[in-house]
C-alpha positions as CSV (number, residue, x, y, z in Angstrom):
1,M,49.9,89.6,145.7
2,E,48.9,90.0,141.8
3,H,48.2,93.7,142.9
4,L,51.7,93.7,144.3
5,E,53.5,91.8,141.5
6,L,51.3,94.2,138.9
7,F,52.3,97.3,140.9
8,F,56.4,96.6,141.1
9,K,56.4,95.2,137.5
10,S,54.3,98.6,135.8
11,I,57.4,100.6,137.7
12,F,60.2,98.8,137.1
13,I,59.9,96.2,134.6
14,D,57.3,97.6,132.2
15,N,58.4,101.5,132.6
16,M,56.5,103.5,130.0
17,V,59.6,105.3,129.4
18,F,62.6,102.6,129.8
19,A,60.9,99.8,128.7
20,T,58.3,101.2,125.8
21,F,60.2,104.8,125.1
22,L,56.9,106.3,125.5
23,G,55.8,109.8,126.5
24,M,59.7,110.8,125.4
25,C,59.2,114.3,124.0
26,S,57.7,115.4,127.7
27,Y,60.7,113.3,129.0
28,L,63.2,115.3,127.6
29,A,62.1,118.4,127.2
30,V,60.5,119.1,130.8
31,S,63.5,117.4,132.8
32,K,65.7,120.2,132.8
33,K,64.5,121.4,136.6
34,V,63.4,119.0,139.3
35,S,60.6,121.0,140.5
36,T,59.4,121.0,136.9
37,A,59.5,117.2,136.6
38,V,58.0,116.9,140.1
39,G,54.8,118.9,138.8
40,L,54.5,117.2,135.2
41,G,55.1,113.7,136.9
42,A,52.3,114.2,139.3
43,A,49.9,115.3,136.8
44,V,50.8,112.3,134.5
45,I,50.2,110.1,137.6
46,F,46.9,111.7,138.4
47,V,45.7,111.7,134.8
48,L,46.7,108.1,134.7
49,A,45.3,106.7,137.3
50,V,41.7,108.3,136.7
51,T,42.0,107.4,132.8
52,V,42.6,103.9,133.1
53,P,40.1,103.1,135.0
54,L,37.6,105.3,133.1
55,N,38.8,103.5,129.8
56,W,38.2,100.1,131.2
57,L,34.6,100.6,131.9
58,L,34.1,101.6,128.7
59,D,36.1,98.8,126.9
60,Q,34.0,96.1,129.1
61,Y,30.8,97.6,129.1
62,I,30.5,99.5,125.5
63,L,33.5,98.4,123.3
64,Q,34.0,94.8,123.4
65,E,32.6,92.5,121.2
66,G,29.1,91.5,123.2
67,A,29.5,94.6,125.8
68,L,26.3,96.2,125.0
69,V,24.4,93.1,126.2
70,W,23.1,94.9,129.0
71,L,20.9,97.1,127.0
72,G,19.3,93.7,125.7
73,P,20.1,90.3,123.8
74,E,19.3,92.6,120.7
75,F,22.5,94.1,121.2
76,A,24.6,91.0,122.1
77,Q,26.5,90.8,118.5
78,Y,27.4,94.5,118.4
79,D,31.6,95.2,118.0
80,L,32.6,99.0,118.8
81,S,35.9,98.3,119.4
82,F,36.9,100.4,116.6
83,L,35.7,103.3,118.3
84,S,38.8,102.8,120.9
85,F,41.0,105.3,120.0
86,I,38.3,108.1,119.8
87,L,36.8,107.2,122.8
88,F,40.4,106.8,125.1
89,I,41.9,110.1,123.8
90,A,37.9,111.9,124.6
91,T,38.4,110.8,128.3
92,I,42.1,111.4,128.3
93,A,41.6,115.0,126.7
94,T,38.6,115.7,129.7
95,M,41.0,114.7,132.1
96,V,43.9,117.0,131.3
97,Q,41.8,119.8,131.0
98,L,40.6,119.5,134.4
99,V,44.5,119.2,135.8
100,E,45.1,122.2,133.1
101,I,42.0,124.3,135.2
102,V,43.3,123.0,138.7
103,V,47.0,123.6,138.2
104,E,46.5,127.3,136.5
105,K,44.2,128.1,139.2
106,F,46.4,127.0,142.1
107,A,50.0,126.7,141.1
108,P,50.9,129.4,138.2
109,D,54.1,129.4,138.8
110,L,54.1,125.5,138.0
111,Y,51.4,126.5,135.0
112,N,53.8,129.1,133.4
113,S,56.8,126.3,133.6
114,L,55.2,123.7,132.2
115,G,53.9,125.7,129.1
116,I,52.6,124.1,126.5
117,F,53.6,120.6,127.7
118,L,50.7,120.5,130.2
119,P,48.1,120.7,127.7
120,L,50.0,118.2,125.3
121,I,49.5,115.5,128.1
122,A,46.4,114.9,126.4
123,V,47.8,113.7,123.5
124,N,51.2,112.2,124.8
125,C,51.6,108.8,123.7
126,A,52.2,107.6,127.5
127,I,48.7,108.1,128.7
128,L,47.5,106.6,125.3
129,G,49.7,103.5,125.7
130,G,48.4,103.0,129.9
131,S,44.9,102.6,128.2
132,L,46.2,100.5,125.2
133,F,48.1,98.3,127.3
134,M,45.4,98.0,129.5
135,Q,43.1,96.6,126.8
136,S,45.6,94.4,125.2
137,R,47.0,93.0,128.7
138,E,43.0,91.9,129.2
139,I,43.4,93.3,132.8
140,E,40.1,91.6,134.6
141,T,39.2,93.9,137.2
142,I,38.7,97.9,137.6
143,G,40.6,97.6,140.8
144,L,43.8,96.0,138.9
145,A,42.6,98.8,136.2
146,L,43.6,101.4,138.8
147,N,46.4,99.8,140.1
148,Y,47.8,99.5,136.7
149,G,47.4,103.5,135.9
150,I,49.3,104.7,139.1
151,S,51.9,102.4,139.3
152,S,52.4,103.7,135.3
153,G,52.3,107.2,136.2
154,I,54.7,106.4,139.4
155,G,57.0,104.5,136.8
156,F,56.8,107.7,134.8
157,F,57.4,110.1,137.9
158,L,60.3,108.1,139.0
159,A,61.7,108.5,135.5
160,I,61.6,112.2,134.7
161,L,62.6,112.7,138.0
162,A,65.7,110.8,138.0
163,I,66.8,112.2,134.6
164,A,66.1,115.8,135.8
165,A,68.2,115.5,139.1
166,I,71.1,113.8,137.0
167,R,70.8,116.9,134.3
168,E,70.8,119.5,137.1
169,K,74.1,117.7,138.1
170,I,75.8,117.4,134.5
171,R,76.0,121.1,134.1
172,Y,78.8,121.2,136.7
173,S,80.5,118.2,134.9
174,N,83.3,118.3,131.9
175,V,81.0,116.9,129.2
176,P,82.7,116.5,125.8
177,A,81.4,119.1,123.9
178,P,79.5,116.9,121.1
179,L,77.8,115.0,123.6
180,R,76.4,118.3,125.6
181,G,72.5,118.5,126.0
182,L,70.5,115.9,124.5
183,G,73.1,113.7,123.7
184,I,74.6,113.0,127.3
185,T,70.6,112.7,128.2
186,F,70.2,109.9,125.5
187,I,73.6,107.9,126.6
188,I,72.0,108.4,130.3
189,T,68.4,107.2,129.4
190,G,69.6,104.4,127.8
191,L,71.9,103.4,131.0
192,M,69.0,103.7,133.2
193,A,66.8,101.8,131.2
194,I,69.4,99.0,131.0
195,G,69.5,99.4,135.0
196,F,65.8,98.9,135.4
197,M,66.0,95.7,133.0
198,S,67.5,94.3,135.9
199,F,64.6,94.5,137.9
200,G,62.9,91.7,136.0
201,G,64.9,89.0,138.1
202,M,62.7,89.9,141.0
203,L,59.4,88.5,139.6
204,T,61.3,85.7,137.4
205,S,63.6,84.0,140.0
206,S,60.0,82.7,142.5
207,G,59.1,81.3,139.1
208,E,62.2,80.0,138.0
209,A,62.5,78.2,141.6
210,E,59.1,76.8,141.7
211,E,59.9,75.1,138.3
212,S,63.1,73.6,139.7
213,E,61.5,72.3,142.3
214,S,58.8,70.4,140.6
215,E,61.5,69.4,138.2
216,A,63.4,67.8,141.4
217,V,60.4,66.3,142.7
218,V,60.3,64.6,139.2
219,V,63.6,63.6,139.0
220,K,63.1,62.0,142.5
221,T,60.0,60.6,141.7
222,E,61.7,58.5,139.2
223,V,64.6,57.4,140.8
224,V,62.3,56.0,143.2
225,K,60.3,53.9,140.9
226,K,63.5,53.1,139.6
227,D,64.8,51.7,142.6
228,K,61.3,50.0,143.3
229,I,61.7,48.2,139.5
230,E,65.4,47.2,140.4
231,S,64.3,46.1,143.8
232,T,61.4,44.2,142.3
233,Q,64.2,42.0,139.7
234,V,66.4,41.4,142.5
235,V,63.5,39.4,144.7
236,V,62.3,37.6,141.6
237,E,65.9,36.8,140.6
238,V,66.6,35.4,144.2
239,S,63.4,33.7,144.3
240,K,64.2,31.7,141.4
241,I,67.6,30.9,142.5
242,T,66.2,29.7,145.7
243,K,63.3,27.4,143.8
244,Q,66.2,26.0,141.8
């Protein structure tokens, strides 16, 4: 249940683009065609799926205070958290370089269409944000870290795919001249972000239902106690009258 909740929450509620507005440069620049958007989205999914678990291991066994205790008790006081950005970016850059080599080898057309934005994944704030959010939210296991990386990548993939499909359609629409290009794209992105915010009810409704049930049980218990007290008082008064 925890994996399923994290999966849907990372895609719809905490979407990298619509909730935190990370990775907007690639989102706006590479979303003119659906085919290009699919290629970049797949690359982002792969990079996040690999870098988030790797950075989780780095954080758990190297960076956190006391994480080096596995080297010996004399290393228990070391705190290397100030190296988080450097190591996270190094891991991301390595994976992006691998993706760039693979795409250039097996999909040269996609490599040419992505242009400079493929190597720029290394400095994409959405990629680094995935690792930093993993660290700040204190994800407990590597399985959850892998889940978070994949689901965050899928969220970015859906966002860039949706805006690319819409931008291909609005080319044939009568958009006012001042809003053509990035203007209408920003408006559509804002509307899509509002739409994705509505998914927050999927996870909060169950919690609210449990709270309402618990409140109802408490009220019922108080009513029962009150009835018992009143009935006891009636019995006492009746007994007093009979004695008199």
